[in-house]
N, CA, C and O atoms as CSV, one atom per row, in Angstrom:
chain,resi,resn,atom,element,x,y,z
A,1,MET,N,N,0.829,-1.433,-0.022
A,1,MET,CA,C,-0.001,-0.098,0.171
A,1,MET,C,C,1.079,1.177,0.000
A,1,MET,O,O,0.851,1.915,-0.958
A,2,GLN,N,N,1.980,1.428,0.659
A,2,GLN,CA,C,2.847,2.584,1.047
A,2,GLN,C,C,3.697,2.407,-0.613
A,2,GLN,O,O,4.325,3.391,-1.004
A,3,THR,N,N,3.677,1.642,-1.154
A,3,THR,CA,C,4.247,1.883,-2.804
A,3,THR,C,C,3.405,3.006,-3.432
A,3,THR,O,O,3.743,4.128,-3.809
A,4,ALA,N,N,2.029,2.294,-3.437
A,4,ALA,CA,C,0.820,2.894,-4.623
A,4,ALA,C,C,1.077,4.295,-3.694
A,4,ALA,O,O,1.518,5.239,-4.350
A,5,ILE,N,N,0.902,4.490,-2.553
A,5,ILE,CA,C,0.637,6.222,-2.435
A,5,ILE,C,C,2.170,6.466,-2.836
A,5,ILE,O,O,2.143,7.278,-3.761
A,6,THR,N,N,2.933,6.265,-2.667
A,6,THR,CA,C,4.432,7.057,-3.059
A,6,THR,C,C,4.454,7.129,-4.717
A,6,THR,O,O,4.975,8.111,-5.245
A,7,ILE,N,N,3.962,6.224,-5.414
A,7,ILE,CA,C,4.128,6.374,-6.786
A,7,ILE,C,C,2.881,7.612,-6.960
A,7,ILE,O,O,3.018,8.708,-7.503
A,8,ALA,N,N,1.883,7.155,-6.440
A,8,ALA,CA,C,0.825,8.119,-7.102
A,8,ALA,C,C,1.252,9.807,-6.733
A,8,ALA,O,O,0.883,10.732,-7.457
A,9,ILE,N,N,2.054,9.995,-5.531
A,9,ILE,CA,C,2.651,11.102,-5.000
A,9,ILE,C,C,3.431,11.539,-6.303
A,9,ILE,O,O,3.174,12.571,-6.922
A,10,LEU,N,N,4.394,10.650,-6.638
A,10,LEU,CA,C,5.583,11.321,-7.634
A,10,LEU,C,C,4.844,11.332,-9.155
A,10,LEU,O,O,5.319,12.034,-10.048
A,11,ALA,N,N,3.907,10.681,-9.330
A,11,ALA,CA,C,2.734,10.670,-10.828
A,11,ALA,C,C,2.188,12.357,-10.640
A,11,ALA,O,O,1.876,13.088,-11.580
A,12,ALA,N,N,2.173,12.660,-9.467
A,12,ALA,CA,C,1.312,14.080,-9.321
A,12,ALA,C,C,2.247,15.374,-9.037
A,12,ALA,O,O,1.858,16.529,-9.214
A,13,VAL,N,N,3.406,15.050,-8.617
A,13,VAL,CA,C,4.029,16.235,-8.774
A,13,VAL,C,C,4.853,15.925,-10.249
A,13,VAL,O,O,5.135,16.883,-10.968
A,14,LEU,N,N,5.162,14.754,-10.588
A,14,LEU,CA,C,5.452,15.017,-12.202
A,14,LEU,C,C,4.381,15.521,-12.989
A,14,LEU,O,O,4.555,16.307,-13.920
A,15,GLY,N,N,3.210,15.055,-12.609
A,15,GLY,CA,C,2.022,15.590,-13.717
A,15,GLY,C,C,2.172,17.124,-13.574
A,15,GLY,O,O,2.443,17.902,-14.489
A,16,CYS,N,N,1.875,17.531,-11.834
A,16,CYS,CA,C,2.218,19.381,-12.326
A,16,CYS,C,C,3.166,19.840,-13.042
A,16,CYS,O,O,2.923,20.643,-13.943
A,17,ALA,N,N,4.534,19.374,-12.745
A,17,ALA,CA,C,5.933,20.111,-13.307
A,17,ALA,C,C,5.380,20.062,-15.130
A,17,ALA,O,O,5.348,21.066,-15.842
A,18,ILE,N,N,5.055,18.890,-15.511
A,18,ILE,CA,C,5.068,19.232,-17.032
A,18,ILE,C,C,3.770,19.890,-17.437
A,18,ILE,O,O,3.705,20.325,-18.587
A,19,ALA,N,N,2.568,20.035,-16.511
A,19,ALA,CA,C,1.776,20.975,-16.729
A,19,ALA,C,C,2.048,22.697,-16.713
A,19,ALA,O,O,1.398,23.520,-17.357
A,20,TYR,N,N,3.157,22.966,-15.820
A,20,TYR,CA,C,3.803,23.943,-15.716
A,20,TYR,C,C,4.415,24.427,-16.773
A,20,TYR,O,O,4.305,25.559,-17.243
A,21,LEU,N,N,5.238,23.311,-17.238
A,21,LEU,CA,C,6.103,23.295,-18.639
A,21,LEU,C,C,5.355,23.916,-19.707
A,21,LEU,O,O,5.637,24.985,-20.249
A,22,ARG,N,N,4.436,23.203,-19.950
A,22,ARG,CA,C,3.500,23.304,-21.097
A,22,ARG,C,C,2.582,24.658,-20.922
A,22,ARG,O,O,2.271,24.932,-22.081
A,23,ARG,N,N,2.103,25.458,-20.217
A,23,ARG,CA,C,1.817,26.343,-20.321
A,23,ARG,C,C,2.578,27.580,-20.365
A,23,ARG,O,O,2.185,28.620,-20.893
A,24,ALA,N,N,4.083,27.346,-19.573
A,24,ALA,CA,C,4.805,28.324,-19.979
A,24,ALA,C,C,5.628,28.713,-21.112
A,24,ALA,O,O,6.118,29.779,-21.485
A,25,LYS,N,N,5.630,27.427,-21.575
A,25,LYS,CA,C,5.978,27.571,-23.369
A,25,LYS,C,C,4.923,27.918,-24.115
A,25,LYS,O,O,5.202,28.326,-25.242
A,26,LYS,N,N,3.094,27.849,-23.632
A,26,LYS,CA,C,2.664,28.246,-24.608
A,26,LYS,C,C,2.441,29.578,-24.525
A,26,LYS,O,O,1.950,30.199,-25.468
A,27,LYS,N,N,2.792,30.161,-23.354
A,27,LYS,CA,C,2.713,31.811,-23.275
A,27,LYS,C,C,4.211,32.128,-23.833
A,27,LYS,O,O,4.599,33.258,-23.534
A,28,GLY,N,N,5.207,31.266,-24.657
A,28,GLY,CA,C,6.182,31.938,-25.440
A,28,GLY,C,C,7.347,32.574,-24.153
A,28,GLY,O,O,7.880,33.678,-24.259
A,29,ARG,N,N,7.567,31.697,-23.063
A,29,ARG,CA,C,8.506,32.157,-22.443
A,29,ARG,C,C,9.716,31.348,-22.687
A,29,ARG,O,O,9.742,30.123,-22.565
A,30,ALA,N,N,10.778,32.126,-23.057
A,30,ALA,CA,C,12.170,31.696,-23.443
A,30,ALA,C,C,12.685,31.033,-22.506
A,30,ALA,O,O,13.178,29.962,-22.860
A,31,CYS,N,N,12.771,31.376,-21.052
A,31,CYS,CA,C,13.858,30.531,-20.243
A,31,CYS,C,C,12.764,30.675,-18.883
A,31,CYS,O,O,12.452,31.583,-18.113
A,32,ILE,N,N,12.363,29.140,-19.083
A,32,ILE,CA,C,11.647,28.889,-17.952
A,32,ILE,C,C,12.440,28.485,-16.615
A,32,ILE,O,O,13.369,27.678,-16.636
A,33,GLY,N,N,12.082,28.985,-15.699
A,33,GLY,CA,C,12.365,28.823,-14.443
A,33,GLY,C,C,13.881,29.342,-14.103
A,33,GLY,O,O,14.754,28.917,-13.346
A,34,CYS,N,N,13.784,30.663,-15.176
A,34,CYS,CA,C,15.356,31.357,-15.226
A,34,CYS,C,C,15.861,31.994,-13.572
A,34,CYS,O,O,15.116,32.883,-13.160
A,35,PRO,N,N,16.704,31.720,-12.900
A,35,PRO,CA,C,16.759,32.770,-11.772
A,35,PRO,C,C,17.049,33.957,-11.901
A,35,PRO,O,O,17.098,34.749,-10.960
A,36,ALA,N,N,17.351,34.318,-13.454
A,36,ALA,CA,C,17.646,36.108,-13.754
A,36,ALA,C,C,16.046,36.512,-14.112
A,36,ALA,O,O,15.970,37.565,-14.745
A,37,GLY,N,N,14.733,35.850,-13.812
A,37,GLY,CA,C,13.646,36.530,-13.591
A,37,GLY,C,C,13.537,36.707,-14.998
A,37,GLY,O,O,13.154,37.807,-15.397
A,38,ASP,N,N,13.799,35.838,-15.794
A,38,ASP,CA,C,13.387,35.937,-17.554
A,38,ASP,C,C,14.225,36.954,-18.199
A,38,ASP,O,O,14.022,37.418,-19.321
A,39,CYS,N,N,15.331,37.311,-17.282
A,39,CYS,CA,C,15.997,38.275,-17.875
A,39,CYS,C,C,17.798,38.483,-18.129
A,39,CYS,O,O,18.580,39.302,-17.646
A,40,CYS,N,N,17.993,37.395,-19.063
A,40,CYS,CA,C,18.866,37.188,-18.873
A,40,CYS,C,C,19.411,37.263,-20.708
A,40,CYS,O,O,18.706,37.652,-21.639
A,41,SER,N,N,20.854,36.761,-20.794
A,41,SER,CA,C,21.399,37.388,-22.335
A,41,SER,C,C,20.579,36.760,-23.543
A,41,SER,O,O,20.296,37.456,-24.518
A,42,GLY,N,N,20.207,35.433,-23.452
A,42,GLY,CA,C,19.665,34.709,-24.129
A,42,GLY,C,C,18.620,35.327,-24.614
A,42,GLY,O,O,18.485,35.613,-25.804
A,43,ASN,N,N,17.699,35.606,-23.593
A,43,ASN,CA,C,16.111,36.325,-23.522
A,43,ASN,C,C,15.854,37.645,-24.411
A,43,ASN,O,O,15.016,37.818,-25.295
A,44,CYS,N,N,17.046,38.713,-23.792
A,44,CYS,CA,C,16.474,39.826,-24.021
A,44,CYS,C,C,17.574,40.674,-24.467
A,44,CYS,O,O,17.273,41.731,-25.022
A,45,GLY,N,N,18.962,40.333,-24.290
A,45,GLY,CA,C,19.751,40.619,-25.398
A,45,GLY,C,C,20.832,42.037,-24.218
A,45,GLY,O,O,21.551,42.975,-24.560
A,46,GLY,N,N,20.405,41.486,-22.782
A,46,GLY,CA,C,21.278,42.148,-21.712
A,46,GLY,C,C,20.757,43.687,-21.353
A,46,GLY,O,O,21.320,44.782,-21.336
A,47,CYS,N,N,19.433,43.241,-21.081
A,47,CYS,CA,C,18.671,44.667,-20.710
A,47,CYS,C,C,18.948,44.939,-19.413
A,47,CYS,O,O,19.420,44.130,-18.614
A,48,LYS,N,N,18.549,46.511,-19.105
A,48,LYS,CA,C,18.683,47.057,-17.580
A,48,LYS,C,C,18.186,46.805,-16.608
A,48,LYS,O,O,16.968,46.886,-16.449
A,49,GLY,N,N,19.155,46.369,-15.550
A,49,GLY,CA,C,18.960,45.720,-14.526
A,49,GLY,C,C,18.917,44.326,-14.386
A,49,GLY,O,O,18.551,43.659,-13.418
A,50,CYS,N,N,19.384,43.936,-15.595
A,50,CYS,CA,C,19.957,42.404,-15.282
A,50,CYS,C,C,21.084,42.035,-14.836
A,50,CYS,O,O,22.097,42.693,-15.072
A,51,HIS,N,N,21.098,40.921,-14.114
A,51,HIS,CA,C,22.433,40.739,-13.221
A,51,HIS,C,C,22.875,39.180,-14.178
A,51,HIS,O,O,22.351,38.067,-14.134
A,52,GLN,N,N,23.963,39.663,-14.945
A,52,GLN,CA,C,24.454,38.615,-15.605
A,52,GLN,C,C,25.617,37.916,-15.124
A,52,GLN,O,O,26.057,36.949,-15.747
């Protein structure tokens, strides 16, 4: 029983992560989960206020 619960929890977490990635890509985000807050050289060409 514990194995089934563990597998269900892992599947739920994985499903949520996949759903988040799909929504972010659909919105057109270039850097999903970027620590620079979507403001990196690959995304905006070094905009003001970015910490590169």
